[in-house]
Biotite code that builds the C-alpha atoms (Angstrom):
import biotite.structure as struc

atoms = struc.array([
    struc.Atom([106.488, 92.240, 106.629], chain_id="A", res_id=1, res_name="MET", atom_name="CA", element="C"),
    struc.Atom([106.999, 90.434, 110.195], chain_id="A", res_id=2, res_name="ARG", atom_name="CA", element="C"),
    struc.Atom([110.311, 90.122, 112.198], chain_id="A", res_id=3, res_name="ALA", atom_name="CA", element="C"),
    struc.Atom([110.653, 87.920, 114.651], chain_id="A", res_id=4, res_name="LEU", atom_name="CA", element="C"),
    struc.Atom([113.685, 88.195, 116.807], chain_id="A", res_id=5, res_name="PRO", atom_name="CA", element="C"),
    struc.Atom([115.421, 84.498, 117.968], chain_id="A", res_id=6, res_name="SER", atom_name="CA", element="C"),
    struc.Atom([118.187, 83.355, 119.372], chain_id="A", res_id=7, res_name="ALA", atom_name="CA", element="C"),
    struc.Atom([120.513, 79.855, 118.895], chain_id="A", res_id=8, res_name="ALA", atom_name="CA", element="C"),
    struc.Atom([121.070, 77.775, 122.062], chain_id="A", res_id=9, res_name="LEU", atom_name="CA", element="C"),
    struc.Atom([123.633, 74.892, 121.882], chain_id="A", res_id=10, res_name="PRO", atom_name="CA", element="C"),
    struc.Atom([123.613, 72.366, 124.348], chain_id="A", res_id=11, res_name="ALA", atom_name="CA", element="C"),
    struc.Atom([126.435, 69.629, 124.657], chain_id="A", res_id=12, res_name="ARG", atom_name="CA", element="C"),
    struc.Atom([124.886, 68.172, 127.156], chain_id="A", res_id=13, res_name="ARG", atom_name="CA", element="C"),
    struc.Atom([121.070, 67.563, 128.198], chain_id="A", res_id=14, res_name="ALA", atom_name="CA", element="C"),
    struc.Atom([120.352, 68.779, 131.826], chain_id="A", res_id=15, res_name="ASP", atom_name="CA", element="C"),
    struc.Atom([117.488, 67.433, 133.589], chain_id="A", res_id=16, res_name="ARG", atom_name="CA", element="C"),
    struc.Atom([115.669, 69.384, 135.746], chain_id="A", res_id=17, res_name="PRO", atom_name="CA", element="C"),
    struc.Atom([112.897, 67.683, 138.177], chain_id="A", res_id=18, res_name="ALA", atom_name="CA", element="C"),
    struc.Atom([111.070, 66.320, 135.348], chain_id="A", res_id=19, res_name="ALA", atom_name="CA", element="C"),
    struc.Atom([107.040, 66.304, 135.713], chain_id="A", res_id=20, res_name="PRO", atom_name="CA", element="C"),
    struc.Atom([104.137, 63.962, 136.118], chain_id="A", res_id=21, res_name="ALA", atom_name="CA", element="C"),
    struc.Atom([104.631, 61.536, 133.447], chain_id="A", res_id=22, res_name="GLY", atom_name="CA", element="C"),
    struc.Atom([107.490, 60.222, 130.751], chain_id="A", res_id=23, res_name="ARG", atom_name="CA", element="C"),
    struc.Atom([108.283, 60.830, 127.254], chain_id="A", res_id=24, res_name="PRO", atom_name="CA", element="C"),
    struc.Atom([108.386, 58.345, 124.577], chain_id="A", res_id=25, res_name="ARG", atom_name="CA", element="C"),
    struc.Atom([109.170, 58.427, 120.999], chain_id="A", res_id=26, res_name="VAL", atom_name="CA", element="C"),
    struc.Atom([106.284, 58.763, 119.037], chain_id="A", res_id=27, res_name="CYS", atom_name="CA", element="C"),
    struc.Atom([104.029, 56.402, 116.731], chain_id="A", res_id=28, res_name="ALA", atom_name="CA", element="C"),
    struc.Atom([101.803, 56.644, 113.780], chain_id="A", res_id=29, res_name="PRO", atom_name="CA", element="C"),
    struc.Atom([98.898, 56.167, 116.083], chain_id="A", res_id=30, res_name="ALA", atom_name="CA", element="C"),
    struc.Atom([99.838, 59.499, 117.015], chain_id="A", res_id=31, res_name="ASP", atom_name="CA", element="C"),
    struc.Atom([99.819, 61.207, 113.742], chain_id="A", res_id=32, res_name="ARG", atom_name="CA", element="C"),
    struc.Atom([96.433, 63.201, 113.526], chain_id="A", res_id=33, res_name="GLU", atom_name="CA", element="C"),
    struc.Atom([97.222, 64.637, 116.999], chain_id="A", res_id=34, res_name="LEU", atom_name="CA", element="C"),
    struc.Atom([100.740, 65.685, 115.967], chain_id="A", res_id=35, res_name="LEU", atom_name="CA", element="C"),
    struc.Atom([99.618, 67.144, 112.752], chain_id="A", res_id=36, res_name="VAL", atom_name="CA", element="C"),
    struc.Atom([97.189, 69.116, 114.558], chain_id="A", res_id=37, res_name="ASP", atom_name="CA", element="C"),
    struc.Atom([99.328, 70.220, 117.342], chain_id="A", res_id=38, res_name="TRP", atom_name="CA", element="C"),
    struc.Atom([101.888, 71.390, 114.198], chain_id="A", res_id=39, res_name="TYR", atom_name="CA", element="C"),
    struc.Atom([99.210, 73.861, 112.790], chain_id="A", res_id=40, res_name="GLY", atom_name="CA", element="C"),
    struc.Atom([98.152, 75.313, 115.985], chain_id="A", res_id=41, res_name="ALA", atom_name="CA", element="C"),
    struc.Atom([102.117, 75.447, 116.981], chain_id="A", res_id=42, res_name="PHE", atom_name="CA", element="C"),
    struc.Atom([102.281, 77.133, 113.049], chain_id="A", res_id=43, res_name="GLY", atom_name="CA", element="C"),
    struc.Atom([99.412, 79.793, 114.367], chain_id="A", res_id=44, res_name="ALA", atom_name="CA", element="C"),
    struc.Atom([100.464, 80.538, 117.550], chain_id="A", res_id=45, res_name="GLU", atom_name="CA", element="C"),
    struc.Atom([103.994, 81.701, 116.014], chain_id="A", res_id=46, res_name="VAL", atom_name="CA", element="C"),
    struc.Atom([102.186, 83.050, 112.945], chain_id="A", res_id=47, res_name="ALA", atom_name="CA", element="C"),
    struc.Atom([104.831, 80.952, 110.950], chain_id="A", res_id=48, res_name="ILE", atom_name="CA", element="C"),
    struc.Atom([103.711, 78.707, 108.083], chain_id="A", res_id=49, res_name="GLU", atom_name="CA", element="C"),
    struc.Atom([104.288, 75.269, 108.366], chain_id="A", res_id=50, res_name="LEU", atom_name="CA", element="C"),
    struc.Atom([103.876, 73.521, 104.980], chain_id="A", res_id=51, res_name="PRO", atom_name="CA", element="C"),
    struc.Atom([103.245, 69.972, 104.394], chain_id="A", res_id=52, res_name="ASN", atom_name="CA", element="C"),
    struc.Atom([102.484, 69.229, 107.785], chain_id="A", res_id=53, res_name="ALA", atom_name="CA", element="C"),
    struc.Atom([100.985, 65.818, 106.933], chain_id="A", res_id=54, res_name="ARG", atom_name="CA", element="C"),
    struc.Atom([104.360, 64.916, 105.735], chain_id="A", res_id=55, res_name="ASP", atom_name="CA", element="C"),
    struc.Atom([106.945, 66.333, 108.072], chain_id="A", res_id=56, res_name="THR", atom_name="CA", element="C"),
    struc.Atom([105.130, 64.466, 110.916], chain_id="A", res_id=57, res_name="VAL", atom_name="CA", element="C"),
    struc.Atom([104.885, 61.273, 109.000], chain_id="A", res_id=58, res_name="ASP", atom_name="CA", element="C"),
    struc.Atom([108.822, 61.439, 108.226], chain_id="A", res_id=59, res_name="ASP", atom_name="CA", element="C"),
    struc.Atom([109.561, 62.527, 111.570], chain_id="A", res_id=60, res_name="ARG", atom_name="CA", element="C"),
    struc.Atom([107.704, 59.727, 113.069], chain_id="A", res_id=61, res_name="ILE", atom_name="CA", element="C"),
    struc.Atom([109.175, 57.210, 110.583], chain_id="A", res_id=62, res_name="ALA", atom_name="CA", element="C"),
    struc.Atom([112.396, 58.501, 111.331], chain_id="A", res_id=63, res_name="ALA", atom_name="CA", element="C"),
    struc.Atom([112.242, 58.341, 115.136], chain_id="A", res_id=64, res_name="GLY", atom_name="CA", element="C"),
    struc.Atom([112.337, 62.317, 115.124], chain_id="A", res_id=65, res_name="LEU", atom_name="CA", element="C"),
    struc.Atom([109.500, 63.270, 117.349], chain_id="A", res_id=66, res_name="LEU", atom_name="CA", element="C"),
    struc.Atom([108.807, 62.819, 121.263], chain_id="A", res_id=67, res_name="HIS", atom_name="CA", element="C"),
    struc.Atom([105.731, 63.602, 123.204], chain_id="A", res_id=68, res_name="VAL", atom_name="CA", element="C"),
    struc.Atom([105.512, 63.525, 126.936], chain_id="A", res_id=69, res_name="TRP", atom_name="CA", element="C"),
    struc.Atom([102.695, 61.478, 128.073], chain_id="A", res_id=70, res_name="GLU", atom_name="CA", element="C"),
    struc.Atom([100.749, 61.742, 131.550], chain_id="A", res_id=71, res_name="ASP", atom_name="CA", element="C"),
    struc.Atom([98.562, 59.778, 132.565], chain_id="A", res_id=72, res_name="GLY", atom_name="CA", element="C"),
    struc.Atom([99.033, 57.388, 129.292], chain_id="A", res_id=73, res_name="GLY", atom_name="CA", element="C"),
    struc.Atom([97.865, 60.809, 126.837], chain_id="A", res_id=74, res_name="ALA", atom_name="CA", element="C"),
    struc.Atom([100.204, 63.078, 125.149], chain_id="A", res_id=75, res_name="PRO", atom_name="CA", element="C"),
    struc.Atom([100.384, 66.448, 126.594], chain_id="A", res_id=76, res_name="VAL", atom_name="CA", element="C"),
    struc.Atom([103.396, 68.187, 124.608], chain_id="A", res_id=77, res_name="ALA", atom_name="CA", element="C"),
    struc.Atom([105.571, 67.612, 121.852], chain_id="A", res_id=78, res_name="MET", atom_name="CA", element="C"),
    struc.Atom([109.232, 68.299, 120.403], chain_id="A", res_id=79, res_name="ALA", atom_name="CA", element="C"),
    struc.Atom([110.752, 67.233, 117.279], chain_id="A", res_id=80, res_name="GLY", atom_name="CA", element="C"),
    struc.Atom([115.036, 67.286, 116.779], chain_id="A", res_id=81, res_name="ASN", atom_name="CA", element="C"),
    struc.Atom([116.173, 67.432, 113.540], chain_id="A", res_id=82, res_name="SER", atom_name="CA", element="C"),
    struc.Atom([118.432, 64.620, 111.938], chain_id="A", res_id=83, res_name="PRO", atom_name="CA", element="C"),
    struc.Atom([121.919, 64.971, 113.127], chain_id="A", res_id=84, res_name="VAL", atom_name="CA", element="C"),
    struc.Atom([123.906, 67.029, 110.212], chain_id="A", res_id=85, res_name="ILE", atom_name="CA", element="C"),
    struc.Atom([127.473, 67.883, 110.491], chain_id="A", res_id=86, res_name="ALA", atom_name="CA", element="C"),
    struc.Atom([127.267, 67.124, 114.892], chain_id="A", res_id=87, res_name="GLY", atom_name="CA", element="C"),
    struc.Atom([124.481, 69.057, 114.860], chain_id="A", res_id=88, res_name="MET", atom_name="CA", element="C"),
    struc.Atom([120.837, 68.252, 115.527], chain_id="A", res_id=89, res_name="SER", atom_name="CA", element="C"),
    struc.Atom([117.957, 71.311, 115.780], chain_id="A", res_id=90, res_name="ARG", atom_name="CA", element="C"),
    struc.Atom([115.396, 70.923, 118.427], chain_id="A", res_id=91, res_name="ILE", atom_name="CA", element="C"),
    struc.Atom([111.830, 72.125, 117.106], chain_id="A", res_id=92, res_name="GLY", atom_name="CA", element="C"),
    struc.Atom([108.618, 72.661, 117.057], chain_id="A", res_id=93, res_name="PRO", atom_name="CA", element="C"),
    struc.Atom([108.467, 72.221, 120.915], chain_id="A", res_id=94, res_name="VAL", atom_name="CA", element="C"),
    struc.Atom([104.051, 72.792, 121.513], chain_id="A", res_id=95, res_name="TYR", atom_name="CA", element="C"),
    struc.Atom([102.104, 72.070, 124.868], chain_id="A", res_id=96, res_name="THR", atom_name="CA", element="C"),
    struc.Atom([98.505, 73.064, 123.731], chain_id="A", res_id=97, res_name="PRO", atom_name="CA", element="C"),
    struc.Atom([97.595, 75.774, 126.398], chain_id="A", res_id=98, res_name="PRO", atom_name="CA", element="C"),
    struc.Atom([95.170, 73.966, 128.286], chain_id="A", res_id=99, res_name="GLU", atom_name="CA", element="C"),
    struc.Atom([98.223, 71.561, 129.597], chain_id="A", res_id=100, res_name="ARG", atom_name="CA", element="C"),
    struc.Atom([100.684, 74.548, 130.364], chain_id="A", res_id=101, res_name="ARG", atom_name="CA", element="C"),
    struc.Atom([102.678, 75.846, 133.324], chain_id="A", res_id=102, res_name="GLY", atom_name="CA", element="C"),
    struc.Atom([103.206, 71.989, 134.505], chain_id="A", res_id=103, res_name="ARG", atom_name="CA", element="C"),
    struc.Atom([106.872, 71.234, 133.390], chain_id="A", res_id=104, res_name="GLY", atom_name="CA", element="C"),
    struc.Atom([105.677, 69.039, 129.999], chain_id="A", res_id=105, res_name="TYR", atom_name="CA", element="C"),
    struc.Atom([107.385, 71.293, 127.653], chain_id="A", res_id=106, res_name="ALA", atom_name="CA", element="C"),
    struc.Atom([110.586, 70.861, 129.728], chain_id="A", res_id=107, res_name="SER", atom_name="CA", element="C"),
    struc.Atom([110.690, 67.358, 130.198], chain_id="A", res_id=108, res_name="GLY", atom_name="CA", element="C"),
    struc.Atom([109.992, 66.492, 126.470], chain_id="A", res_id=109, res_name="VAL", atom_name="CA", element="C"),
    struc.Atom([112.414, 69.004, 125.217], chain_id="A", res_id=110, res_name="THR", atom_name="CA", element="C"),
    struc.Atom([114.959, 67.450, 127.717], chain_id="A", res_id=111, res_name="ALA", atom_name="CA", element="C"),
    struc.Atom([114.356, 64.130, 126.070], chain_id="A", res_id=112, res_name="ALA", atom_name="CA", element="C"),
    struc.Atom([114.337, 65.135, 122.676], chain_id="A", res_id=113, res_name="ALA", atom_name="CA", element="C"),
    struc.Atom([117.877, 67.237, 123.383], chain_id="A", res_id=114, res_name="SER", atom_name="CA", element="C"),
    struc.Atom([118.856, 63.594, 125.356], chain_id="A", res_id=115, res_name="ALA", atom_name="CA", element="C"),
    struc.Atom([117.458, 61.735, 122.076], chain_id="A", res_id=116, res_name="HIS", atom_name="CA", element="C"),
    struc.Atom([119.559, 63.555, 119.623], chain_id="A", res_id=117, res_name="ALA", atom_name="CA", element="C"),
    struc.Atom([123.143, 63.456, 121.457], chain_id="A", res_id=118, res_name="LEU", atom_name="CA", element="C"),
    struc.Atom([122.397, 59.905, 121.905], chain_id="A", res_id=119, res_name="ALA", atom_name="CA", element="C"),
    struc.Atom([122.104, 59.995, 117.595], chain_id="A", res_id=120, res_name="GLN", atom_name="CA", element="C"),
    struc.Atom([125.422, 61.207, 117.640], chain_id="A", res_id=121, res_name="GLY", atom_name="CA", element="C"),
    struc.Atom([125.059, 65.286, 118.042], chain_id="A", res_id=122, res_name="ALA", atom_name="CA", element="C"),
    struc.Atom([128.140, 67.000, 119.115], chain_id="A", res_id=123, res_name="ALA", atom_name="CA", element="C"),
    struc.Atom([125.903, 70.270, 119.392], chain_id="A", res_id=124, res_name="GLU", atom_name="CA", element="C"),
    struc.Atom([121.780, 70.333, 119.642], chain_id="A", res_id=125, res_name="VAL", atom_name="CA", element="C"),
    struc.Atom([120.620, 73.668, 119.089], chain_id="A", res_id=126, res_name="LEU", atom_name="CA", element="C"),
    struc.Atom([117.284, 75.865, 118.998], chain_id="A", res_id=127, res_name="LEU", atom_name="CA", element="C"),
    struc.Atom([115.545, 78.721, 118.109], chain_id="A", res_id=128, res_name="PHE", atom_name="CA", element="C"),
    struc.Atom([113.682, 81.001, 120.996], chain_id="A", res_id=129, res_name="THR", atom_name="CA", element="C"),
    struc.Atom([111.805, 83.826, 120.524], chain_id="A", res_id=130, res_name="ASP", atom_name="CA", element="C"),
    struc.Atom([113.466, 86.683, 122.839], chain_id="A", res_id=131, res_name="LEU", atom_name="CA", element="C"),
    struc.Atom([110.023, 87.527, 123.861], chain_id="A", res_id=132, res_name="ALA", atom_name="CA", element="C"),
    struc.Atom([108.978, 84.447, 125.439], chain_id="A", res_id=133, res_name="ASN", atom_name="CA", element="C"),
    struc.Atom([110.739, 84.675, 129.457], chain_id="A", res_id=134, res_name="PRO", atom_name="CA", element="C"),
    struc.Atom([109.075, 81.161, 130.097], chain_id="A", res_id=135, res_name="THR", atom_name="CA", element="C"),
    struc.Atom([110.508, 79.476, 127.178], chain_id="A", res_id=136, res_name="SER", atom_name="CA", element="C"),
    struc.Atom([113.779, 80.907, 127.676], chain_id="A", res_id=137, res_name="ASN", atom_name="CA", element="C"),
    struc.Atom([114.145, 80.054, 131.032], chain_id="A", res_id=138, res_name="SER", atom_name="CA", element="C"),
    struc.Atom([113.147, 76.695, 130.963], chain_id="A", res_id=139, res_name="ILE", atom_name="CA", element="C"),
    struc.Atom([115.899, 76.249, 127.819], chain_id="A", res_id=140, res_name="TYR", atom_name="CA", element="C"),
    struc.Atom([118.134, 77.755, 129.614], chain_id="A", res_id=141, res_name="ARG", atom_name="CA", element="C"),
    struc.Atom([117.402, 75.352, 132.676], chain_id="A", res_id=142, res_name="GLN", atom_name="CA", element="C"),
    struc.Atom([117.961, 72.803, 130.458], chain_id="A", res_id=143, res_name="LEU", atom_name="CA", element="C"),
    struc.Atom([121.530, 73.579, 129.393], chain_id="A", res_id=144, res_name="GLY", atom_name="CA", element="C"),
    struc.Atom([121.312, 75.696, 126.381], chain_id="A", res_id=145, res_name="TYR", atom_name="CA", element="C"),
    struc.Atom([122.772, 79.174, 126.495], chain_id="A", res_id=146, res_name="ARG", atom_name="CA", element="C"),
    struc.Atom([122.687, 82.192, 123.946], chain_id="A", res_id=147, res_name="PRO", atom_name="CA", element="C"),
    struc.Atom([124.735, 82.035, 120.523], chain_id="A", res_id=148, res_name="VAL", atom_name="CA", element="C"),
    struc.Atom([123.416, 84.776, 118.622], chain_id="A", res_id=149, res_name="GLU", atom_name="CA", element="C"),
    struc.Atom([120.681, 86.977, 117.605], chain_id="A", res_id=150, res_name="ASP", atom_name="CA", element="C"),
    struc.Atom([118.573, 86.085, 114.429], chain_id="A", res_id=151, res_name="CYS", atom_name="CA", element="C"),
    struc.Atom([116.063, 87.751, 112.617], chain_id="A", res_id=152, res_name="LEU", atom_name="CA", element="C"),
    struc.Atom([113.677, 86.343, 110.812], chain_id="A", res_id=153, res_name="THR", atom_name="CA", element="C"),
    struc.Atom([111.814, 88.761, 107.945], chain_id="A", res_id=154, res_name="VAL", atom_name="CA", element="C"),
    struc.Atom([109.098, 87.491, 105.575], chain_id="A", res_id=155, res_name="GLY", atom_name="CA", element="C"),
    struc.Atom([107.523, 89.601, 102.805], chain_id="A", res_id=156, res_name="PHE", atom_name="CA", element="C"),
    struc.Atom([104.280, 88.687, 101.720], chain_id="A", res_id=157, res_name="ARG", atom_name="CA", element="C"),
    struc.Atom([103.454, 90.210, 98.067], chain_id="A", res_id=158, res_name="GLY", atom_name="CA", element="C"),
])
């Protein structure tokens, strides 16, 4: 059994703190292998299974729902958003490789994905965050997200 505390955080606007070096962009098919690798690294880091990462990445690229932050012409972080359903879109996953952390890339790409979701008609944008990670929680608050509820995910293995 594994429990992961998390919080849902909604945003009605995408605040933008000072942008890091670089710029956001919507992902393209040429990004596929890197994004599949990053999906795997994200899942391993947070200890969750992300089945069918290749298909998920393909579908999200085709729908324009994956974003990267580029610095020096190279992707350095990613964030996804879900399609808008019932006026809501969810951000995730958000991932920056360990060697690129601490430079604001996750903030930049999360703000870009949030703004994209709002531009696509979302009245609310939400995400789930690990309450034990003060860095991501601080970033999300700076972007305009506010706690709504605590959730607990429990997984059983047989």
